[in-house]
C-alpha atoms as a printed R data frame, in Angstrom:
   type eleno elety resid chain resno       x       y       z
1  ATOM     1    CA   PRO     A     1 201.891 122.947 125.182
2  ATOM     2    CA   PRO     A     2 199.431 121.828 122.506
3  ATOM     3    CA   PHE     A     3 196.516 123.752 124.045
4  ATOM     4    CA   CYS     A     4 196.986 127.370 125.143
5  ATOM     5    CA   ILE     A     5 194.285 129.631 126.522
6  ATOM     6    CA   ALA     A     6 194.726 133.297 125.631
7  ATOM     7    CA   PRO     A     7 194.617 135.768 128.524
8  ATOM     8    CA   ARG     A     8 191.447 137.777 129.049
9  ATOM     9    CA   PRO     A     9 191.402 141.107 127.143
10 ATOM    10    CA   TRP     A    10 190.806 143.351 130.181
11 ATOM    11    CA   LEU     A    11 189.630 146.887 129.386
12 ATOM    12    CA   TYR     A    12 188.995 148.364 132.827
13 ATOM    13    CA   GLY     A    13 190.732 146.821 135.830
14 ATOM    14    CA   GLU     A    14 189.469 143.290 136.300
15 ATOM    15    CA   THR     A    15 185.883 144.431 135.809
16 ATOM    16    CA   LEU     A    16 185.288 144.778 132.057
17 ATOM    17    CA   ILE     A    17 186.485 142.336 129.414
18 ATOM    18    CA   GLY     A    18 186.538 143.117 125.689
19 ATOM    19    CA   GLY     A    19 183.893 141.243 123.725
20 ATOM    20    CA   GLN     A    20 181.786 140.468 126.808
21 ATOM    21    CA   LEU     A    21 178.587 141.972 128.191
22 ATOM    22    CA   SER     A    22 178.763 143.325 131.744
23 ATOM    23    CA   VAL     A    23 175.840 144.299 133.951
24 ATOM    24    CA   LEU     A    24 175.802 146.296 137.185
25 ATOM    25    CA   ALA     A    25 172.797 145.568 139.400
26 ATOM    26    CA   ALA     A    26 171.954 146.769 142.907
27 ATOM    27    CA   ALA     A    27 169.095 148.276 144.877
28 ATOM    28    CA   GLY     A    28 167.870 151.749 143.943
29 ATOM    29    CA   GLY     A    29 169.633 154.758 145.399
30 ATOM    30    CA   THR     A    30 172.968 153.004 145.926
31 ATOM    31    CA   GLY     A    31 174.986 155.081 143.445
32 ATOM    32    CA   LYS     A    32 174.999 152.840 140.376
33 ATOM    33    CA   SER     A    33 174.443 155.701 137.939
34 ATOM    34    CA   ALA     A    34 177.134 157.892 139.521
35 ATOM    35    CA   LEU     A    35 179.618 154.993 139.524
36 ATOM    36    CA   VAL     A    36 178.959 154.097 135.891
37 ATOM    37    CA   MET     A    37 179.287 157.732 134.780
38 ATOM    38    CA   ALA     A    38 182.614 158.099 136.622
39 ATOM    39    CA   GLU     A    39 183.860 154.822 135.135
40 ATOM    40    CA   ALA     A    40 182.824 155.965 131.649
41 ATOM    41    CA   VAL     A    41 184.798 159.207 132.048
42 ATOM    42    CA   ALA     A    42 187.805 157.245 133.340
43 ATOM    43    CA   MET     A    43 187.708 154.851 130.394
44 ATOM    44    CA   ALA     A    44 187.189 157.610 127.811
45 ATOM    45    CA   SER     A    45 190.041 159.694 129.245
46 ATOM    46    CA   GLY     A    46 192.350 156.736 129.860
47 ATOM    47    CA   ARG     A    47 192.917 157.976 133.434
48 ATOM    48    CA   SER     A    48 192.554 156.003 136.642
49 ATOM    49    CA   LEU     A    49 190.031 158.310 138.323
50 ATOM    50    CA   LEU     A    50 188.695 155.736 140.796
51 ATOM    51    CA   GLY     A    51 191.866 153.744 141.414
52 ATOM    52    CA   THR     A    52 191.026 151.143 138.764
53 ATOM    53    CA   ARG     A    53 193.573 150.518 136.018
54 ATOM    54    CA   VAL     A    54 192.604 151.858 132.596
55 ATOM    55    CA   PHE     A    55 194.699 150.034 130.004
56 ATOM    56    CA   GLN     A    56 194.141 152.621 127.247
57 ATOM    57    CA   PRO     A    57 191.617 155.344 126.376
58 ATOM    58    CA   LEU     A    58 188.452 153.725 125.053
59 ATOM    59    CA   ARG     A    59 185.408 154.734 123.065
60 ATOM    60    CA   VAL     A    60 182.537 154.642 125.555
61 ATOM    61    CA   TRP     A    61 178.827 154.336 125.016
62 ATOM    62    CA   LEU     A    62 176.766 154.944 128.150
63 ATOM    63    CA   LEU     A    63 173.263 153.524 127.890
64 ATOM    64    CA   ALA     A    64 171.094 154.600 130.843
65 ATOM    65    CA   LEU     A    65 167.782 152.780 130.956
66 ATOM    66    CA   GLU     A    66 166.668 153.823 134.444
67 ATOM    67    CA   GLU     A    67 167.072 157.577 134.445
68 ATOM    68    CA   PRO     A    68 165.113 160.046 132.317
69 ATOM    69    CA   GLU     A    69 167.248 162.299 130.108
70 ATOM    70    CA   GLN     A    70 166.522 165.321 132.318
71 ATOM    71    CA   GLU     A    71 168.033 163.574 135.390
72 ATOM    72    CA   ILE     A    72 171.166 162.596 133.465
73 ATOM    73    CA   ALA     A    73 171.530 166.206 132.286
74 ATOM    74    CA   ARG     A    74 171.321 167.409 135.906
75 ATOM    75    CA   ARG     A    75 174.327 165.268 136.816
76 ATOM    76    CA   GLY     A    76 176.459 166.163 133.804
77 ATOM    77    CA   PRO     A    77 178.374 169.322 133.026
78 ATOM    78    CA   SER     A    78 176.298 172.385 132.188
79 ATOM    79    CA   ARG     A    79 176.109 173.197 128.498
């Protein structure tokens, strides 16, 4: 055909697409931060930790704008 549309470059299941901005929004206290941290670990490790397909290990940058640094440190591994 003269006009072909390339498939989407999925990075994480059918949730995150390469070259696109994604936003997760929900009411407070619903587990957004915990979900995003688990997804970041899954993507960085290349392992399907939550049942979502990870196509390949990825470089991940987690930008948390809601939580203070001390709260994020509480949830992460001890140093």
